[in-house]
N, C-alpha and C positions, 0 to 999 in steps of 0.2 A: 319222862323228863328227869334229868339228873342235874345236880347243882355243879356249876363250875367254880373255880377258886375265887373268881371275882363276883360270885353270887348271881351270875347271869345263867339262866337255864340252858342246858344243852339238849338238843333234839336227839332222842334215842335212835331214830332211824338213820339220819344223815351224819350225826355226830358233830353238827355245827352249833355254835352258840346262837341263841335267839335274841331278839331285841327286847323281849319282855312284853311285847304287845300281843294281845290275844283278843280275838273277836269271834264269837259264836263257835268257839272250839278250834279256831284256826290260829296257829302261832306263826309269827313272822320270823323267818330265819335271817340272821345277820351275815348273809353270804358275801364273801369278798368280791370286788369287781374283777372282771377278766383282765389279765395282764395286757392283752392287746388294746383294750379300751383305755387303761391307765397310760400306756405309752403314747397312744394317740392324743390323749388329753394333755400330757406333758409336752408333746410336740407342738400342739396348738398354742400353749402358753409361750413356749420359746419363739414360735413364729410370730405371735402377736407383739412380743417385745421387740423383735427385729423389725417388724413392720412400723411400729411407732417411731423407731429410730430412723429408719430409711425413708419413710413416706410422710407426707403431710397428714397429721392425725389429731393433734390436740388443739382445741380452740383456746385462744387467749382473749384478753379484754378487747383489743381492737385488731387483732391479727390471728395468725395460727402458726403452729410449728411447721417449718418448711420441709423438714426431713433432709437427710444427708444426700439423697439423690436429686433433690430439687425438682421433683416432678409436679406438674399441675395440669389439669385437663385444659385450662385456658391456654397454657403454653403449648400443649399438644395441638389444640385447635389452631393457634397462631401459626405453628409450623406447617400444618396441613394447608391452611389458606395460602401461606407463602409458597408452598410447593405448587398449588394450583395456579397461582399467579405467574410463577416462573414458567409453567407449562403453556400459559396463554400469552406470554410476553410478546411473541411474534405477532399474534392476532391483535393484541392491544396496540402495538406500535403501528401496525398497518391501518387500524381503525383511526388512530389519532391523526395520521397523515391524510387519510382519504376524505373526500367530500361525502356528503350524505347521499348524493346520487351515485357515486362510485361504490359506496357501501351496499346500496340496494341492488346494484347490478352485479355484485360479486357474491355468488352463492355462499361461499365460506364465511365472508365477512357478514353477510346478511344473517346467517344462522347464528353467528356469534353475537351480533347486535340484538337480535330478537330474544335470545336466551338471557343475555345480560340485562336488557331493558325490562323484560318480564320480572326478573328478580328485583331490580331496582324499584320498579313500580309497586311491587308487593310490599316493599319495606317503607317507601317514602310517600306514596300517592294514594293508596287505597283508603286512608283515613278520611279523605275528602271526596274522592271520585268513586269510591267503592271498589270491591274486589273485581267486579266485572266492568269497571270503568263507565258504569251507567249513570254516575252522578247522583245528586239528590237536590233538594230545594236549596238553591244558591250555589250549587256546585255543578258545573256543566257536564253533560253526557259526552264522552269522548268517542262514542260509537256512531253518532249521527253525522250529518253533513253540515251542521250549523256551527260556524266558528266566528267568535267575536273578533279575533285578530288574525284570521286566516288559517287554513288547514293544510298548507303545503308543509313538507318536511322542514324547510328552512324557517317558515313562520313558527311552526311548533317548537323548533329548536331555540329560536329567539325567545319565545315565551317561557320555555323551561329555564333558560339561562338567566334571564333578568326578571322574571316574575311579572306580576300585575299589581300596580300600586304598592310595590315593595320598596324597601329602603336601599335602592340601588339607582345610580344616576341614569342608567339606561332602561330602567323598568318601564314597561308599558303602563300608560296612565291616561285616563279620561274621567271627567267628572260631569255627571248629569246634575243640573241644578235641582235643588229642592223647591220646586215652583210654588207649592202651597205654603210650606214652612217659612220660606223667605218672602212671602207675600208678592211674588211676581205674578201669580194668577190668583183670582178669587175662587172660592169653592165652586161656583157655577161654571167657571171656565175649566177648572180641573175636571169636573164631572163631564163636561162636554167633550174635552179632548180625550178622556178615557173612553167615552162611547165611540169616538172616531177611530181610535186605535183598535178597539175590539172589532169594529166593522171592517177595518183594513185586513185583519187576519181572516175574515170570512170571504173576502174577495167576491162579494155579490153585487157590487155597485152601489150599495146603500151609503157607503162612506161619503161619497161625493155630495150627498143631499143633507149631510149633518152640519150643524153650526160649528162643531168642533174642528172642522176642516180649516177654518180661518185661524183659529187658535193654534193649530198645528203648524200652519204655514208661517205664522209670525214668530213661533218659539222653538220649533223642533226640526225644521227641514235642514238646518245647517249641519246637523249630525246624522239624522236618520234619513235624509234625502227627501226629495219632493214627493215620492211615492211610498215612503216608509220602508225602503229597501235596505237601509242600514249602510254602514261604511266601515270596512275592516281596518282602514288606516286609522280610524278614531276609536275603534272598539265599540261602535254603536250598533246595537242589534237590529236585525231585520224584523220589522213589525208585521210583515205580511204573511210569514209562515205561521205554523201552529206550534212552534217550539218556544217554551217559556222557561227562563232560568228560575224565576220565582213563581212557580205554580200557575200563574195565569188567572184569567177571570176579571170581571169588572172591578170587584172590590180590591184586588191586588193592583190593578192598573191605577186606580185612584190613589192608593197608598204610595206607589212608586213615584207618580207624578208629584204628589204632595211632599214626600220626604226623601226621595231619591234612593239610590242604592250604591254601595261602593265595596264590592267584593275584593278580596286580596288573595294573591298567590305568592308564596315566597320566591325569592331569586335563588336558584340552585347553583349558580356559577361558583359561589364560594363555599358550597356545602358538598358538592359532588365533583369528582374529577371530570375533565373534558370528555374522556372516552365514555363514561357512564351517561353523561348528558346526551351525547350522540346516540347511544343505545336507547335511551328513553325516547328520544325524538323519533327514531325509526320504529320502535315498538308501538308508540301511541299512533303514529301514522298508519301502521298496519292493522289497527283495530277495525277498520272499515269505514271510518268517517273522514279520513284524510283526503284532501283534494289532490 
């Protein structure tokens, strides 16, 4: 090692200055960076400054710098969606004019409706009905053949449009009295009619022998029918099948007769465009439970 003018040692072999760091006999050379690396580094600095000026880059208190090019991923997505809609304009116009029956009989419109309905269902409906439309406690299964308000495409379309007990003048609405809570029936009568309803679903003839039959006849037949078969015009469920919106069982039957139930579905007519509502109706009807 020799001394340089700036008192930094110079390596005798390479002739380069060292950093002065030494460990276990090994001295670190102060080798200059390769020129290609330096030019790349300088180019990256220049590029980053240009990017900051041209593109959105710097966060502000409540916004961000837009950049001279005005680019945004949201804007790009909007343009792509607009392009897709423009490409589907003819199908959308034909769907808007066609009836539900005509849509189903036209393979091209049917494919368009099912694709759009599946997408709209995933965005707007799975929160209540589930991704597979199998429903849950208090939310109907859309795959079976049990429909409170009818399972034709037209009936489904009406339900989607105006909802159930929603804030719309044409919303479907029915109210079951809270027989126990409002003291229309005493606890013994509630228990008796619950036994009768449970026996109806078994369809073994035992129901006709139960005292709850008289309570049912005096309080329930106007909506559920003399045989408990229900009425889709009133949204009254069929009590003879084995499909229960709220779990089922004697305890639940007593609770419902006592306190009633009043599920709600939004009216989508003001939330979704008419074409999307039609697509949803066709898609839901196609799930397997439509009449």
